[in-house]
py3Dmol code that shows the C-alpha trace and the ligand (Angstrom):
import py3Dmol

protein = """\
ATOM      1  CA  MET A   1      11.492 -19.138  -4.333  1.00  0.00           C
ATOM      2  CA  PRO A   2       7.962 -17.721  -4.514  1.00  0.00           C
ATOM      3  CA  PRO A   3       5.003 -19.997  -5.261  1.00  0.00           C
ATOM      4  CA  ALA A   4       4.196 -20.551  -8.930  1.00  0.00           C
ATOM      5  CA  GLU A   5       0.924 -19.225 -10.328  1.00  0.00           C
ATOM      6  CA  GLY A   6      -2.025 -21.202  -8.938  1.00  0.00           C
ATOM      7  CA  GLU A   7       0.149 -22.897  -6.327  1.00  0.00           C
ATOM      8  CA  ALA A   8       0.811 -22.312  -2.635  1.00  0.00           C
ATOM      9  CA  ILE A   9       3.701 -22.759  -0.236  1.00  0.00           C
ATOM     10  CA  GLU A  10       2.985 -23.659   3.374  1.00  0.00           C
ATOM     11  CA  VAL A  11       5.215 -21.161   5.220  1.00  0.00           C
ATOM     12  CA  ALA A  12       4.058 -22.320   8.668  1.00  0.00           C
ATOM     13  CA  GLU A  13       1.534 -24.841   9.918  1.00  0.00           C
ATOM     14  CA  GLY A  14      -1.848 -23.832   8.526  1.00  0.00           C
ATOM     15  CA  VAL A  15      -0.517 -20.757   6.683  1.00  0.00           C
ATOM     16  CA  LEU A  16      -0.349 -20.780   2.886  1.00  0.00           C
ATOM     17  CA  TRP A  17       1.538 -18.203   0.829  1.00  0.00           C
ATOM     18  CA  MET A  18       0.233 -17.506  -2.676  1.00  0.00           C
ATOM     19  CA  ARG A  19       0.972 -14.961  -5.364  1.00  0.00           C
ATOM     20  CA  LEU A  20      -1.148 -13.087  -7.863  1.00  0.00           C
ATOM     21  CA  PRO A  21       0.133 -11.177 -10.879  1.00  0.00           C
ATOM     22  CA  LEU A  22      -0.059  -7.381 -11.271  1.00  0.00           C
ATOM     23  CA  PRO A  23       0.313  -5.662 -14.647  1.00  0.00           C
ATOM     24  CA  LEU A  24       2.719  -3.114 -13.118  1.00  0.00           C
ATOM     25  CA  ALA A  25       6.444  -2.580 -12.619  1.00  0.00           C
ATOM     26  CA  LEU A  26       5.906  -4.361  -9.299  1.00  0.00           C
ATOM     27  CA  ASP A  27       4.477  -7.460 -10.968  1.00  0.00           C
ATOM     28  CA  HIS A  28       2.955  -9.414  -8.088  1.00  0.00           C
ATOM     29  CA  VAL A  29       1.164  -9.233  -4.759  1.00  0.00           C
ATOM     30  CA  ASN A  30       1.376 -11.838  -2.006  1.00  0.00           C
ATOM     31  CA  VAL A  31      -1.796 -13.193  -0.437  1.00  0.00           C
ATOM     32  CA  TYR A  32      -2.127 -15.712   2.373  1.00  0.00           C
ATOM     33  CA  ALA A  33      -4.662 -18.279   3.505  1.00  0.00           C
ATOM     34  CA  LEU A  34      -5.033 -19.264   7.158  1.00  0.00           C
ATOM     35  CA  ASP A  35      -6.554 -22.650   7.911  1.00  0.00           C
ATOM     36  CA  ASP A  36      -9.533 -22.264  10.240  1.00  0.00           C
ATOM     37  CA  GLY A  37     -10.426 -25.965  10.193  1.00  0.00           C
ATOM     38  CA  ASP A  38     -13.646 -26.042   8.222  1.00  0.00           C
ATOM     39  CA  SER A  39     -12.870 -22.911   6.180  1.00  0.00           C
ATOM     40  CA  TRP A  40     -10.144 -20.407   5.275  1.00  0.00           C
ATOM     41  CA  THR A  41      -9.345 -16.858   6.224  1.00  0.00           C
ATOM     42  CA  VAL A  42      -7.666 -15.083   3.345  1.00  0.00           C
ATOM     43  CA  ILE A  43      -5.330 -12.105   3.792  1.00  0.00           C
ATOM     44  CA  ASP A  44      -5.595  -9.660   0.837  1.00  0.00           C
ATOM     45  CA  THR A  45      -6.879 -10.481  -2.618  1.00  0.00           C
ATOM     46  CA  GLY A  46      -5.075  -9.057  -5.681  1.00  0.00           C
ATOM     47  CA  PHE A  47      -6.490  -6.908  -8.491  1.00  0.00           C
ATOM     48  CA  ASP A  48      -9.866  -7.728  -9.936  1.00  0.00           C
ATOM     49  CA  SER A  49      -9.218  -9.113 -13.404  1.00  0.00           C
ATOM     50  CA  LYS A  50     -10.424 -12.154 -15.366  1.00  0.00           C
ATOM     51  CA  ARG A  51      -6.990 -13.641 -14.996  1.00  0.00           C
ATOM     52  CA  THR A  52      -6.819 -13.145 -11.220  1.00  0.00           C
ATOM     53  CA  ARG A  53     -10.314 -14.556 -10.697  1.00  0.00           C
ATOM     54  CA  ALA A  54      -9.289 -17.628 -12.712  1.00  0.00           C
ATOM     55  CA  ILE A  55      -6.151 -18.065 -10.596  1.00  0.00           C
ATOM     56  CA  TRP A  56      -8.236 -17.779  -7.405  1.00  0.00           C
ATOM     57  CA  ARG A  57     -10.555 -20.519  -8.697  1.00  0.00           C
ATOM     58  CA  ARG A  58      -7.532 -22.729  -9.359  1.00  0.00           C
ATOM     59  CA  LEU A  59      -6.256 -21.997  -5.853  1.00  0.00           C
ATOM     60  CA  MET A  60      -9.655 -22.827  -4.338  1.00  0.00           C
ATOM     61  CA  ASP A  61      -9.815 -26.156  -6.172  1.00  0.00           C
ATOM     62  CA  GLY A  62      -6.138 -26.924  -5.641  1.00  0.00           C
ATOM     63  CA  PRO A  63      -4.157 -25.831  -2.585  1.00  0.00           C
ATOM     64  CA  LEU A  64      -7.282 -24.700  -0.686  1.00  0.00           C
ATOM     65  CA  GLY A  65      -8.766 -28.164  -1.219  1.00  0.00           C
ATOM     66  CA  GLY A  66     -12.308 -27.010  -2.025  1.00  0.00           C
ATOM     67  CA  LYS A  67     -12.816 -25.732   1.519  1.00  0.00           C
ATOM     68  CA  PRO A  68     -14.730 -22.416   1.567  1.00  0.00           C
ATOM     69  CA  ILE A  69     -13.207 -18.985   2.163  1.00  0.00           C
ATOM     70  CA  SER A  70     -15.327 -17.689   5.033  1.00  0.00           C
ATOM     71  CA  ARG A  71     -13.431 -14.491   5.746  1.00  0.00           C
ATOM     72  CA  VAL A  72     -11.166 -12.043   3.957  1.00  0.00           C
ATOM     73  CA  ILE A  73      -8.980  -9.727   5.993  1.00  0.00           C
ATOM     74  CA  VAL A  74      -7.813  -6.717   3.976  1.00  0.00           C
ATOM     75  CA  THR A  75      -4.691  -4.987   5.324  1.00  0.00           C
ATOM     76  CA  HIS A  76      -5.238  -1.666   3.519  1.00  0.00           C
ATOM     77  CA  HIS A  77      -7.347  -0.070   0.814  1.00  0.00           C
ATOM     78  CA  HIS A  78      -4.930  -0.249  -2.123  1.00  0.00           C
ATOM     79  CA  PRO A  79      -6.401  -2.032  -5.150  1.00  0.00           C
ATOM     80  CA  ASP A  80      -3.853  -4.850  -5.261  1.00  0.00           C
ATOM     81  CA  HIS A  81      -4.986  -5.772  -1.736  1.00  0.00           C
ATOM     82  CA  VAL A  82      -8.735  -5.072  -1.775  1.00  0.00           C
ATOM     83  CA  GLY A  83      -9.426  -5.747  -5.478  1.00  0.00           C
ATOM     84  CA  LEU A  84     -11.334  -9.008  -5.132  1.00  0.00           C
ATOM     85  CA  ALA A  85     -12.717  -8.623  -1.597  1.00  0.00           C
ATOM     86  CA  GLY A  86     -16.169  -7.715  -2.921  1.00  0.00           C
ATOM     87  CA  TRP A  87     -16.137 -10.712  -5.253  1.00  0.00           C
ATOM     88  CA  LEU A  88     -15.218 -13.064  -2.406  1.00  0.00           C
ATOM     89  CA  GLN A  89     -18.078 -11.542  -0.402  1.00  0.00           C
ATOM     90  CA  GLU A  90     -20.701 -11.608  -3.150  1.00  0.00           C
ATOM     91  CA  ASP A  91     -19.892 -14.859  -4.904  1.00  0.00           C
ATOM     92  CA  PHE A  92     -18.485 -16.943  -2.052  1.00  0.00           C
ATOM     93  CA  GLY A  93     -20.207 -15.575   1.038  1.00  0.00           C
ATOM     94  CA  ALA A  94     -16.985 -14.461   2.742  1.00  0.00           C
ATOM     95  CA  SER A  95     -17.177 -11.705   5.333  1.00  0.00           C
ATOM     96  CA  LEU A  96     -14.851  -8.731   4.965  1.00  0.00           C
ATOM     97  CA  TRP A  97     -12.765  -7.679   7.954  1.00  0.00           C
ATOM     98  CA  THR A  98     -10.728  -4.517   7.615  1.00  0.00           C
ATOM     99  CA  THR A  99     -10.130  -1.128   9.203  1.00  0.00           C
ATOM    100  CA  ARG A 100     -12.825   1.494   8.934  1.00  0.00           C
ATOM    101  CA  THR A 101     -10.611   3.881   6.975  1.00  0.00           C
ATOM    102  CA  ALA A 102      -9.512   1.151   4.560  1.00  0.00           C
ATOM    103  CA  TRP A 103     -13.116   0.213   3.927  1.00  0.00           C
ATOM    104  CA  LEU A 104     -14.283   3.826   3.521  1.00  0.00           C
ATOM    105  CA  PHE A 105     -11.488   4.679   1.094  1.00  0.00           C
ATOM    106  CA  ALA A 106     -11.903   1.500  -0.931  1.00  0.00           C
ATOM    107  CA  ARG A 107     -15.652   1.851  -1.255  1.00  0.00           C
ATOM    108  CA  MET A 108     -15.511   5.587  -1.982  1.00  0.00           C
ATOM    109  CA  LEU A 109     -12.855   5.217  -4.680  1.00  0.00           C
ATOM    110  CA  GLN A 110     -14.539   2.173  -6.221  1.00  0.00           C
ATOM    111  CA  LEU A 111     -17.693   4.243  -6.754  1.00  0.00           C
ATOM    112  CA  ASP A 112     -15.887   7.335  -8.056  1.00  0.00           C
ATOM    113  CA  GLU A 113     -15.458   6.512 -11.727  1.00  0.00           C
ATOM    114  CA  GLN A 114     -14.038   9.234 -13.960  1.00  0.00           C
ATOM    115  CA  ALA A 115     -13.755   9.276 -17.760  1.00  0.00           C
ATOM    116  CA  VAL A 116     -11.210  12.110 -17.686  1.00  0.00           C
ATOM    117  CA  PRO A 117      -9.403  13.711 -14.743  1.00  0.00           C
ATOM    118  CA  ARG A 118     -11.302  16.370 -12.813  1.00  0.00           C
ATOM    119  CA  GLN A 119     -10.135  19.961 -12.998  1.00  0.00           C
ATOM    120  CA  GLU A 120      -9.216  19.640  -9.329  1.00  0.00           C
ATOM    121  CA  THR A 121      -6.807  16.826 -10.176  1.00  0.00           C
ATOM    122  CA  LEU A 122      -5.315  18.782 -13.077  1.00  0.00           C
ATOM    123  CA  ASP A 123      -4.782  21.806 -10.799  1.00  0.00           C
ATOM    124  CA  PHE A 124      -3.069  19.473  -8.343  1.00  0.00           C
ATOM    125  CA  TYR A 125      -0.762  18.123 -11.087  1.00  0.00           C
ATOM    126  CA  ARG A 126       0.105  21.723 -11.991  1.00  0.00           C
ATOM    127  CA  LYS A 127       0.936  22.491  -8.389  1.00  0.00           C
ATOM    128  CA  CYS A 128       3.222  19.458  -8.338  1.00  0.00           C
ATOM    129  CA  GLY A 129       5.020  20.806 -11.402  1.00  0.00           C
ATOM    130  CA  MET A 130       4.146  17.776 -13.503  1.00  0.00           C
ATOM    131  CA  ASP A 131       6.200  17.357 -16.667  1.00  0.00           C
ATOM    132  CA  GLU A 132       4.418  19.243 -19.486  1.00  0.00           C
ATOM    133  CA  GLU A 133       4.307  16.327 -21.935  1.00  0.00           C
ATOM    134  CA  ILE A 134       2.904  13.944 -19.324  1.00  0.00           C
ATOM    135  CA  PHE A 135       0.380  16.563 -18.180  1.00  0.00           C
ATOM    136  CA  ASN A 136      -0.875  17.029 -21.745  1.00  0.00           C
ATOM    137  CA  GLU A 137      -1.297  13.293 -22.195  1.00  0.00           C
ATOM    138  CA  ARG A 138      -3.070  12.828 -18.901  1.00  0.00           C
ATOM    139  CA  LYS A 139      -5.510  15.683 -19.150  1.00  0.00           C
ATOM    140  CA  SER A 140      -7.611  14.041 -21.857  1.00  0.00           C
ATOM    141  CA  GLU A 141      -6.942  10.375 -21.032  1.00  0.00           C
ATOM    142  CA  ARG A 142      -9.096   8.101 -18.899  1.00  0.00           C
ATOM    143  CA  PRO A 143      -7.271   8.148 -15.570  1.00  0.00           C
ATOM    144  CA  PHE A 144      -6.502   5.106 -13.458  1.00  0.00           C
ATOM    145  CA  ASN A 145      -9.855   4.186 -11.953  1.00  0.00           C
ATOM    146  CA  PHE A 146     -10.245   2.031  -8.886  1.00  0.00           C
ATOM    147  CA  SER A 147     -13.307   0.440 -10.441  1.00  0.00           C
ATOM    148  CA  ASP A 148     -11.170  -0.895 -13.315  1.00  0.00           C
ATOM    149  CA  VAL A 149      -9.351  -3.218 -10.916  1.00  0.00           C
ATOM    150  CA  VAL A 150     -11.550  -3.369  -7.810  1.00  0.00           C
ATOM    151  CA  ALA A 151     -14.802  -5.360  -7.740  1.00  0.00           C
ATOM    152  CA  PRO A 152     -17.883  -3.585  -6.317  1.00  0.00           C
ATOM    153  CA  LEU A 153     -17.955  -3.775  -2.531  1.00  0.00           C
ATOM    154  CA  PRO A 154     -21.171  -4.738  -0.751  1.00  0.00           C
ATOM    155  CA  LEU A 155     -22.394  -2.434   1.982  1.00  0.00           C
ATOM    156  CA  GLY A 156     -21.344  -4.348   5.061  1.00  0.00           C
ATOM    157  CA  PHE A 157     -17.999  -5.093   6.660  1.00  0.00           C
ATOM    158  CA  ARG A 158     -16.560  -5.959  10.064  1.00  0.00           C
ATOM    159  CA  ARG A 159     -14.280  -3.332  11.549  1.00  0.00           C
ATOM    160  CA  ILE A 160     -10.872  -4.231  12.971  1.00  0.00           C
ATOM    161  CA  LYS A 161      -8.924  -1.717  15.007  1.00  0.00           C
ATOM    162  CA  GLN A 162      -5.824  -1.113  17.126  1.00  0.00           C
ATOM    163  CA  GLY A 163      -5.630  -3.524  20.062  1.00  0.00           C
ATOM    164  CA  ASP A 164      -8.038  -6.112  18.668  1.00  0.00           C
ATOM    165  CA  VAL A 165      -7.129  -9.770  18.926  1.00  0.00           C
ATOM    166  CA  ILE A 166      -8.189 -11.890  15.951  1.00  0.00           C
ATOM    167  CA  GLN A 167      -8.345 -15.678  15.939  1.00  0.00           C
ATOM    168  CA  ALA A 168      -7.324 -17.232  12.632  1.00  0.00           C
ATOM    169  CA  GLY A 169      -5.215 -20.122  11.423  1.00  0.00           C
ATOM    170  CA  GLY A 170      -5.047 -21.623  14.909  1.00  0.00           C
ATOM    171  CA  ARG A 171      -3.408 -18.521  16.324  1.00  0.00           C
ATOM    172  CA  HIS A 172      -4.287 -15.349  18.169  1.00  0.00           C
ATOM    173  CA  TRP A 173      -3.147 -12.220  16.342  1.00  0.00           C
ATOM    174  CA  ASP A 174      -2.680  -8.757  17.815  1.00  0.00           C
ATOM    175  CA  VAL A 175      -3.824  -5.992  15.491  1.00  0.00           C
ATOM    176  CA  HIS A 176      -1.475  -3.008  15.281  1.00  0.00           C
ATOM    177  CA  ILE A 177      -2.321  -0.128  13.010  1.00  0.00           C
ATOM    178  CA  GLY A 178       0.234   1.590  10.794  1.00  0.00           C
ATOM    179  CA  ASN A 179      -0.032   4.727   8.682  1.00  0.00           C
ATOM    180  CA  GLY A 180       1.902   6.551   5.980  1.00  0.00           C
ATOM    181  CA  HIS A 181       1.703   4.094   3.084  1.00  0.00           C
ATOM    182  CA  ALA A 182      -2.059   3.891   3.517  1.00  0.00           C
ATOM    183  CA  PRO A 183      -4.199   5.354   6.291  1.00  0.00           C
ATOM    184  CA  GLU A 184      -5.151   2.897   9.026  1.00  0.00           C
ATOM    185  CA  HIS A 185      -3.189  -0.047   7.638  1.00  0.00           C
ATOM    186  CA  ALA A 186      -3.678  -3.237   9.665  1.00  0.00           C
ATOM    187  CA  THR A 187      -0.771  -5.479  10.643  1.00  0.00           C
ATOM    188  CA  LEU A 188      -1.263  -8.809  12.469  1.00  0.00           C
ATOM    189  CA  TRP A 189       1.236 -10.116  15.012  1.00  0.00           C
ATOM    190  CA  SER A 190       0.893 -13.734  16.199  1.00  0.00           C
ATOM    191  CA  GLN A 191       0.804 -14.187  19.962  1.00  0.00           C
ATOM    192  CA  ASP A 192       1.504 -17.903  19.599  1.00  0.00           C
ATOM    193  CA  ASP A 193       4.520 -18.115  17.317  1.00  0.00           C
ATOM    194  CA  ASN A 194       6.801 -15.949  15.197  1.00  0.00           C
ATOM    195  CA  LEU A 195       4.511 -14.885  12.354  1.00  0.00           C
ATOM    196  CA  VAL A 196       3.721 -11.315  11.326  1.00  0.00           C
ATOM    197  CA  LEU A 197       1.279 -10.450   8.539  1.00  0.00           C
ATOM    198  CA  SER A 198       2.592  -7.021   7.600  1.00  0.00           C
ATOM    199  CA  GLY A 199       0.812  -6.038   4.363  1.00  0.00           C
ATOM    200  CA  ASP A 200       2.778  -3.163   2.823  1.00  0.00           C
ATOM    201  CA  GLN A 201       3.628  -1.574   6.183  1.00  0.00           C
ATOM    202  CA  ILE A 202       6.809  -3.628   6.560  1.00  0.00           C
ATOM    203  CA  LEU A 203       8.383  -4.840   3.319  1.00  0.00           C
ATOM    204  CA  PRO A 204      11.808  -6.310   2.570  1.00  0.00           C
ATOM    205  CA  SER A 205      14.103  -4.894  -0.153  1.00  0.00           C
ATOM    206  CA  ILE A 206      11.650  -2.331  -1.575  1.00  0.00           C
ATOM    207  CA  SER A 207      10.331   0.801   0.103  1.00  0.00           C
ATOM    208  CA  SER A 208       6.581   1.213   0.431  1.00  0.00           C
ATOM    209  CA  ASN A 209       5.349   4.136  -1.635  1.00  0.00           C
ATOM    210  CA  ILE A 210       4.492   7.134   0.475  1.00  0.00           C
ATOM    211  CA  GLY A 211       2.470   9.582  -1.541  1.00  0.00           C
ATOM    212  CA  VAL A 212       0.387  12.732  -1.368  1.00  0.00           C
ATOM    213  CA  TYR A 213      -2.653  12.783  -3.629  1.00  0.00           C
ATOM    214  CA  ALA A 214      -5.257  15.268  -4.806  1.00  0.00           C
ATOM    215  CA  THR A 215      -7.613  13.877  -2.138  1.00  0.00           C
ATOM    216  CA  GLU A 216      -5.484  15.501   0.589  1.00  0.00           C
ATOM    217  CA  PRO A 217      -2.813  17.774  -0.933  1.00  0.00           C
ATOM    218  CA  GLU A 218      -1.543  19.084   2.409  1.00  0.00           C
ATOM    219  CA  ALA A 219      -1.099  15.658   4.011  1.00  0.00           C
ATOM    220  CA  ASP A 220       2.147  14.664   5.724  1.00  0.00           C
ATOM    221  CA  PRO A 221       2.271  10.871   5.329  1.00  0.00           C
ATOM    222  CA  VAL A 222       6.039  10.809   5.902  1.00  0.00           C
ATOM    223  CA  ALA A 223       5.394  11.890   9.517  1.00  0.00           C
ATOM    224  CA  ASP A 224       2.711   9.185   9.799  1.00  0.00           C
ATOM    225  CA  TRP A 225       5.147   6.631   8.383  1.00  0.00           C
ATOM    226  CA  LEU A 226       7.978   7.540  10.756  1.00  0.00           C
ATOM    227  CA  GLU A 227       5.639   7.492  13.750  1.00  0.00           C
ATOM    228  CA  SER A 228       4.304   4.057  12.735  1.00  0.00           C
ATOM    229  CA  CYS A 229       7.767   2.587  12.226  1.00  0.00           C
ATOM    230  CA  GLU A 230       8.939   3.746  15.663  1.00  0.00           C
ATOM    231  CA  ARG A 231       5.802   2.378  17.315  1.00  0.00           C
ATOM    232  CA  LEU A 232       5.672  -0.962  15.479  1.00  0.00           C
ATOM    233  CA  ALA A 233       9.419  -1.513  15.965  1.00  0.00           C
ATOM    234  CA  LEU A 234       8.644  -2.140  19.649  1.00  0.00           C
ATOM    235  CA  PHE A 235       6.973  -5.418  18.653  1.00  0.00           C
ATOM    236  CA  ALA A 236       9.675  -6.545  16.215  1.00  0.00           C
ATOM    237  CA  ARG A 237      11.946  -9.497  17.035  1.00  0.00           C
ATOM    238  CA  PRO A 238      14.796 -10.945  14.963  1.00  0.00           C
ATOM    239  CA  ASP A 239      13.191 -14.406  14.809  1.00  0.00           C
ATOM    240  CA  GLN A 240       9.866 -13.272  13.413  1.00  0.00           C
ATOM    241  CA  LEU A 241       8.922 -14.428   9.941  1.00  0.00           C
ATOM    242  CA  VAL A 242       7.416 -11.371   8.304  1.00  0.00           C
ATOM    243  CA  LEU A 243       4.846 -12.148   5.623  1.00  0.00           C
ATOM    244  CA  GLY A 244       4.375  -8.994   3.575  1.00  0.00           C
ATOM    245  CA  GLY A 245       2.350  -7.927   0.587  1.00  0.00           C
ATOM    246  CA  HIS A 246       5.261  -8.020  -1.859  1.00  0.00           C
ATOM    247  CA  LYS A 247       8.613  -9.760  -2.366  1.00  0.00           C
ATOM    248  CA  LEU A 248       9.692 -12.624  -0.060  1.00  0.00           C
ATOM    249  CA  PRO A 249       8.979 -13.562   3.555  1.00  0.00           C
ATOM    250  CA  PHE A 250      11.905 -12.459   5.705  1.00  0.00           C
ATOM    251  CA  THR A 251      13.379 -12.428   9.194  1.00  0.00           C
ATOM    252  CA  GLY A 252      15.284  -9.619  10.872  1.00  0.00           C
ATOM    253  CA  ALA A 253      12.375  -7.246  11.399  1.00  0.00           C
ATOM    254  CA  PRO A 254      14.175  -4.981  13.931  1.00  0.00           C
ATOM    255  CA  VAL A 255      16.977  -4.206  11.447  1.00  0.00           C
ATOM    256  CA  ARG A 256      14.556  -3.734   8.589  1.00  0.00           C
ATOM    257  CA  MET A 257      12.401  -1.323  10.579  1.00  0.00           C
ATOM    258  CA  ARG A 258      15.431   0.767  11.455  1.00  0.00           C
ATOM    259  CA  GLN A 259      16.317   0.885   7.758  1.00  0.00           C
ATOM    260  CA  LEU A 260      12.801   1.994   6.847  1.00  0.00           C
ATOM    261  CA  VAL A 261      13.190   5.005   9.144  1.00  0.00           C
ATOM    262  CA  GLU A 262      16.786   5.777   8.150  1.00  0.00           C
ATOM    263  CA  ASN A 263      15.971   5.624   4.420  1.00  0.00           C
ATOM    264  CA  HIS A 264      13.508   8.466   4.845  1.00  0.00           C
ATOM    265  CA  HIS A 265      15.780  10.536   7.056  1.00  0.00           C
ATOM    266  CA  GLY A 266      18.483  10.155   4.400  1.00  0.00           C
ATOM    267  CA  ALA A 267      16.098  11.141   1.618  1.00  0.00           C
ATOM    268  CA  LEU A 268      14.882  14.171   3.576  1.00  0.00           C
ATOM    269  CA  ALA A 269      18.447  15.365   4.200  1.00  0.00           C
ATOM    270  CA  ARG A 270      19.364  15.058   0.498  1.00  0.00           C
ATOM    271  CA  LEU A 271      16.153  16.772  -0.522  1.00  0.00           C
ATOM    272  CA  ARG A 272      16.725  19.628   1.906  1.00  0.00           C
ATOM    273  CA  GLU A 273      20.101  20.295   0.339  1.00  0.00           C
ATOM    274  CA  PHE A 274      18.680  19.991  -3.191  1.00  0.00           C
ATOM    275  CA  ILE A 275      16.054  22.697  -2.570  1.00  0.00           C
ATOM    276  CA  GLU A 276      18.535  25.322  -1.492  1.00  0.00           C
ATOM    277  CA  THR A 277      17.625  26.350  -5.036  1.00  0.00           C
ATOM    278  CA  PRO A 278      13.795  26.572  -5.159  1.00  0.00           C
ATOM    279  CA  ARG A 279      12.237  23.606  -6.981  1.00  0.00           C
ATOM    280  CA  SER A 280       8.880  21.988  -7.693  1.00  0.00           C
ATOM    281  CA  ALA A 281       8.010  18.394  -6.762  1.00  0.00           C
ATOM    282  CA  GLY A 282       8.488  17.331 -10.378  1.00  0.00           C
ATOM    283  CA  GLU A 283      12.056  18.670 -10.260  1.00  0.00           C
ATOM    284  CA  CYS A 284      12.985  16.790  -7.081  1.00  0.00           C
ATOM    285  CA  PHE A 285      13.525  13.240  -8.367  1.00  0.00           C
ATOM    286  CA  PRO A 286      17.385  13.249  -8.399  1.00  0.00           C
ATOM    287  CA  PRO A 287      17.904  13.406  -4.616  1.00  0.00           C
ATOM    288  CA  LEU A 288      15.104  10.893  -3.916  1.00  0.00           C
ATOM    289  CA  PHE A 289      15.513   8.139  -6.495  1.00  0.00           C
ATOM    290  CA  LYS A 290      18.716   6.365  -7.451  1.00  0.00           C
ATOM    291  CA  ARG A 291      17.349   5.260 -10.816  1.00  0.00           C
ATOM    292  CA  SER A 292      15.986   7.405 -13.623  1.00  0.00           C
ATOM    293  CA  ILE A 293      12.198   7.699 -13.613  1.00  0.00           C
ATOM    294  CA  ASP A 294      10.429   6.486 -16.751  1.00  0.00           C
ATOM    295  CA  LYS A 295       6.833   7.249 -17.688  1.00  0.00           C
ATOM    296  CA  GLY A 296       5.490   4.151 -15.938  1.00  0.00           C
ATOM    297  CA  ALA A 297       6.998   5.189 -12.603  1.00  0.00           C
ATOM    298  CA  TYR A 298       6.388   8.927 -13.014  1.00  0.00           C
ATOM    299  CA  GLY A 299       3.087   9.157 -11.137  1.00  0.00           C
ATOM    300  CA  LEU A 300       4.337   7.292  -8.060  1.00  0.00           C
ATOM    301  CA  ALA A 301       7.603   9.264  -8.071  1.00  0.00           C
ATOM    302  CA  LEU A 302       5.729  12.553  -8.209  1.00  0.00           C
ATOM    303  CA  VAL A 303       3.431  11.802  -5.257  1.00  0.00           C
ATOM    304  CA  GLU A 304       6.418  10.504  -3.288  1.00  0.00           C
ATOM    305  CA  ALA A 305       8.426  13.684  -4.010  1.00  0.00           C
ATOM    306  CA  LEU A 306       5.488  15.810  -2.876  1.00  0.00           C
ATOM    307  CA  ALA A 307       5.160  13.759   0.318  1.00  0.00           C
ATOM    308  CA  HIS A 308       8.766  14.460   1.269  1.00  0.00           C
ATOM    309  CA  LEU A 309       8.481  18.153   0.394  1.00  0.00           C
ATOM    310  CA  ASN A 310       5.268  18.442   2.416  1.00  0.00           C
ATOM    311  CA  HIS A 311       7.073  16.904   5.367  1.00  0.00           C
ATOM    312  CA  LEU A 312       9.909  19.427   5.208  1.00  0.00           C
ATOM    313  CA  TYR A 313       7.277  22.171   4.940  1.00  0.00           C
ATOM    314  CA  HIS A 314       5.235  20.920   7.904  1.00  0.00           C
ATOM    315  CA  VAL A 315       8.265  20.604  10.176  1.00  0.00           C
ATOM    316  CA  GLY A 316       9.388  24.104   9.235  1.00  0.00           C
ATOM    317  CA  GLU A 317      12.452  23.088   7.230  1.00  0.00           C
ATOM    318  CA  ALA A 318      11.135  24.382   3.901  1.00  0.00           C
ATOM    319  CA  SER A 319       9.012  27.262   2.686  1.00  0.00           C
ATOM    320  CA  ARG A 320       6.597  27.076  -0.229  1.00  0.00           C
ATOM    321  CA  THR A 321       5.554  29.649  -2.833  1.00  0.00           C
ATOM    322  CA  LEU A 322       3.462  29.477  -5.986  1.00  0.00           C
ATOM    323  CA  ARG A 323       5.502  30.000  -9.173  1.00  0.00           C
ATOM    324  CA  ASP A 324       4.197  31.767 -12.301  1.00  0.00           C
ATOM    325  CA  ASP A 325       3.516  28.427 -14.030  1.00  0.00           C
ATOM    326  CA  GLY A 326       1.151  27.373 -11.212  1.00  0.00           C
ATOM    327  CA  ALA A 327       3.647  25.032  -9.518  1.00  0.00           C
ATOM    328  CA  TRP A 328       4.520  25.143  -5.865  1.00  0.00           C
ATOM    329  CA  VAL A 329       8.229  25.584  -5.361  1.00  0.00           C
ATOM    330  CA  TRP A 330       9.915  24.664  -2.108  1.00  0.00           C
ATOM    331  CA  GLN A 331      13.055  26.132  -0.644  1.00  0.00           C
ATOM    332  CA  SER A 332      14.928  25.002   2.426  1.00  0.00           C
ATOM    333  CA  VAL A 333      14.816  27.238   5.475  1.00  0.00           C
ATOM    334  CA  ASP A 334      17.950  27.662   7.577  1.00  0.00           C
TER     335      ASP A 334
END
"""
ligand_1 = """\
1
ZN
Zn -0.196 -0.738 -0.677
"""
view = py3Dmol.view(width=600, height=400)
view.addModel(protein, "pdb")
view.setStyle({"model": 0}, {"cartoon": {"style": "trace"}})
view.addModel(ligand_1, "xyz")
view.setStyle({"model": 1}, {"stick": {}})
view.zoomTo()
view.show()
């Protein structure tokens, strides 16, 4: 059972598990607090909203016992993880520790406010073969803006990187960097017991979204993901308690990491067969998703479809041409 709003569960000595709500299909994010004696280190922060700030204040007065948060470690730049880092820095004097890429992306996107999508983004949607009705809605709407759910980030941060050892919560943690879901995603592996702070790099029961965006349309994050899973699997043990960004803490990391790889190989094989007839990214949902995709999930499904098509293209298993309607269409290569 997850912790109730404003409450915490001690999952190991000196390690608190808390939850914050998200107004999305995935309706929560997990955050953790590590007891450093006279203060706390917090792992990830939730979206910036009035409601989430109020829950944090309740947590600080309640389970955190009024002891200050001196440090926030952000696993990756996604808004549900970095959203309140700047607030914890500015209003509570916490220092921000994260990877350089996570910090750069978060700060760049937080500053890049747009009232309507740029032409570049619209061209990208066209190339993805976005559904016409959804395209027409999106082109004049205010897009999702980082700054709507991420507090301004001060200038300074402390960089963490592959191979670092961090002391927090009475433990030494090895930093291992993953990629694919987000670039330079930090994961923390305890040297002293069985805990792993995995962010969204290793999740139970749901697959981390792997998407290609207008920022880097040719990217191959599926390759990055597969490489990360193979590399991080070397550190996985069945007895580890994996504390991820969503869903429940779990054990059995070696099996789960094999599944994460196999799921993508399966999806790629189905997709390859599906594009024996040339298709755009927007036409490739059936082989990738078991459920039907509603409007709320459309954006994530589209970037995920493109990621898998890009991978087939980059490994030489698909060719790509531009169709008359401006959409790329992919076809499998024998
Ligand atoms: Zn994420």
